[in-house]
C-alpha positions in Angstrom: -79.2 -98.2 55.8 -76.7 -101.2 56.1 -73.1 -99.4 56.7 -72.0 -101.7 53.9 -74.7 -100.1 51.5 -73.8 -96.7 52.5 -69.7 -97.7 52.0 -71.2 -98.2 48.5 -72.5 -94.6 47.9 -68.8 -93.6 48.5 -66.1 -93.6 46.3 -64.0 -93.7 49.5 -66.2 -97.2 51.1 -66.3 -97.7 54.6 -62.2 -96.6 55.1 -63.3 -93.2 54.5 -65.9 -93.4 56.7 -63.8 -94.7 59.5 -61.2 -92.3 59.0 -64.0 -89.3 60.0 -64.4 -92.0 63.8 -61.5 -90.5 66.4 -62.4 -87.1 65.9 -65.3 -88.3 68.3 -62.6 -88.6 70.8 -62.3 -84.6 70.7 -65.4 -83.1 71.3 -65.9 -80.5 73.7 -68.8 -80.5 76.5 -72.3 -79.0 75.6 -72.7 -76.5 78.7 -76.4 -75.5 77.2 -77.7 -78.8 78.6 -80.8 -77.6 81.0 -81.4 -80.9 82.6 -78.3 -80.4 84.7 -76.5 -83.1 83.0 -72.8 -83.5 82.2 -73.2 -86.8 79.3 -73.1 -84.7 75.9 -70.3 -83.5 73.7 -70.3 -82.1 70.9 -69.6 -80.1 67.5 -71.7 -78.2 65.4 -71.2 -76.9 61.6 -72.9 -75.3 58.6 -72.7 -76.2 55.1 -74.8 -75.2 51.9 -74.8 -78.4 49.4 -76.0 -77.6 45.8 -75.7 -80.3 43.4 -72.3 -81.7 43.5 -71.0 -78.2 45.6 -70.4 -78.4 49.0 -70.0 -75.4 51.1 -69.0 -74.3 54.1 -70.6 -71.5 55.7 -69.2 -68.6 58.5 -69.8 -70.3 62.3 -73.0 -70.1 63.8 -75.4 -70.8 66.5 -77.9 -73.9 66.4 -81.0 -72.4 67.1 -84.6 -74.3 67.0 -88.2 -72.9 68.1 -89.6 -73.8 71.7 -92.2 -75.9 68.9 -89.6 -78.0 68.1 -87.7 -78.4 71.0 -89.0 -77.8 74.1 -86.0 -77.9 76.1 -83.8 -76.0 74.5 -85.8 -74.1 72.0 -85.3 -70.3 71.8 -81.8 -70.2 72.6 -78.9 -69.2 70.4 -76.4 -72.1 71.1 -72.7 -71.6 70.1 -71.0 -75.5 69.7 -67.3 -75.3 69.0 -66.9 -75.6 65.2 -66.2 -79.3 63.4 -62.2 -79.7 63.0 -61.2 -79.2 59.4 -59.3 -82.3 59.6 -62.7 -83.6 59.4 -64.7 -81.5 56.9 -61.7 -81.4 54.5 -61.7 -84.8 53.8 -62.9 -86.1 50.8 -65.5 -88.4 52.2 -67.2 -85.7 53.9 -68.1 -83.8 51.0 -69.2 -86.9 49.4 -71.3 -88.1 52.1 -73.1 -84.8 51.9 -73.6 -85.0 48.0 -75.2 -88.3 48.1 -77.4 -87.6 51.0 -77.9 -84.0 49.4 -78.7 -85.9 45.9 -81.4 -88.2 48.0 -82.8 -85.4 49.5 -83.0 -83.8 45.9 -84.4 -86.8 44.7 -87.3 -86.7 47.4 -88.2 -82.6 46.7 -86.7 -82.1 43.3 -88.1 -78.4 43.6 -85.5 -77.6 46.2 -82.3 -76.1 44.1 -80.2 -76.2 47.4 -79.4 -77.3 50.9 -79.4 -75.6 54.0 -77.3 -78.6 55.7 -76.5 -78.4 59.8 -73.8 -81.0 60.9 -73.7 -82.0 64.9 -71.3 -84.5 66.0 -72.7 -86.1 69.5 -70.9 -87.9 71.9 -73.5 -89.6 74.9 -71.8 -91.2 77.8 -72.8 -92.9 81.0 -69.7 -91.1 83.0 -72.3 -90.3 85.6 -74.2 -93.5 85.4 -76.4 -92.6 82.7 -77.1 -90.4 79.5 -79.7 -89.3 77.6 -79.2 -89.1 73.6 -82.8 -86.6 73.4 -83.4 -84.9 76.6 -85.8 -82.7 74.4 -87.9 -86.8 74.3 -89.2 -87.3 71.0 -89.5 -84.9 68.4 -89.0 -82.9 65.2 -85.9 -81.0 64.1 -87.8 -78.4 62.4 -86.1 -79.2 58.7 -87.3 -81.5 55.8 -84.8 -84.5 56.4 -82.6 -85.6 59.3 -80.1 -88.1 58.8 -78.8 -89.9 61.8 -75.3 -92.3 61.3 -74.6 -94.2 64.1 -70.5 -94.1 64.5 -69.7 -96.1 67.8 -71.5 -97.9 70.8 -69.2 -98.7 73.7 -69.9 -100.7 76.6 -73.5 -99.7 77.1 -76.8 -101.1 77.1 -79.7 -98.7 76.1 -80.1 -96.3 73.3 -82.8 -97.9 71.4 -83.9 -95.7 68.1 -88.0 -95.0 68.0 -90.1 -93.5 65.1 -93.6 -92.3 65.0 -96.1 -91.1 63.0 -96.4 -87.3 63.7 -100.3 -87.2 63.0 -100.7 -91.0 63.7 -100.5 -94.0 65.9 -97.7 -96.0 64.1 -94.2 -96.5 65.1 -91.0 -98.3 65.0 -88.6 -99.3 67.7 -85.3 -101.0 66.6 -81.3 -100.9 67.7 -78.6 -99.1 65.4 -76.1 -101.2 66.7 -73.7 -101.0 63.5 -71.3 -98.1 62.9 -72.4 -96.3 60.0 -75.2 -97.8 59.9 -78.2 -94.8 58.4 -81.7 -93.7 59.4 -82.9 -91.0 57.2 -86.0 -89.1 58.0 -88.7 -87.3 56.6 -89.2 -84.8 59.4 -92.5 -83.2 58.4 -94.1 -87.2 58.3 -92.0 -88.5 61.7 -91.2 -87.6 65.2 -88.3 -89.2 66.5 -86.0 -90.2 69.7 -83.1 -92.4 71.4 -84.1 -93.6 74.6 -81.6 -93.3 77.6 -78.1 -95.0 77.8 -76.7 -96.9 81.2 -73.2 -98.1 81.1 -72.5 -102.2 80.9 -70.3 -102.3 83.8 -68.4 -99.7 85.3 -69.4 -96.1 84.0 -67.2 -95.0 81.3 -69.2 -96.4 78.1 -70.5 -93.4 75.5 -72.6 -93.9 72.0 -71.6 -91.9 69.0 -73.7 -90.2 66.4 -73.9 -87.7 63.3 -76.4 -86.0 62.6 -77.3 -83.9 59.5 -80.5 -82.1 59.2 -81.3 -81.0 55.3 -83.8 -77.6 55.2 -84.7 -75.6 52.1 -84.5 -72.2 52.2 -82.4 -71.3 54.7 -81.0 -72.1 58.1 -83.4 -71.8 61.4 -82.7 -68.5 63.0 -84.3 -66.4 65.4 -85.2 -63.5 63.2 
């Protein structure tokens, strides 16, 4: 979905979305990367969306089973939470409400959605950055929204989406800020290719990933 279409869904419009972008400059390093890389920064927070209501939950670890994440699965990863100056903006609740409505239209029997929000910055300070070091994968949820926030001085980062149980797929570049990709996690696997700098190292790719799951958050219990 093009940025202008997403903006038309929100009372705050494109300007409201752009007000979120500066917070990507304040992401702490991801210290859990098992490939030894230092190219990822992130924050993580959780919410419950039920109709027009958006409620932040107490901070919790991000956890995925090995079935869905062979590299980092089975590990409780405690990331720093998103900043209040992001999650308290009206556009933040409006975005989660609107995407929750889309998910509910596809799955009307689900009364509420358990949403994990991830702010990612993948940089090229060491020459290469990997948006999906675990490779092509599912997230173990119902729906996944991927929003491009920025691309700065990089090449690569192609998005690839393939049938989970078939041979067909799509490859494309998300290049316009606030472009939205919405995935049915049961039907497809997805990945983004590594990024490299254009010229001197230091470019980056910023994304917001929102996962929508029925029945509760993923956890080891």
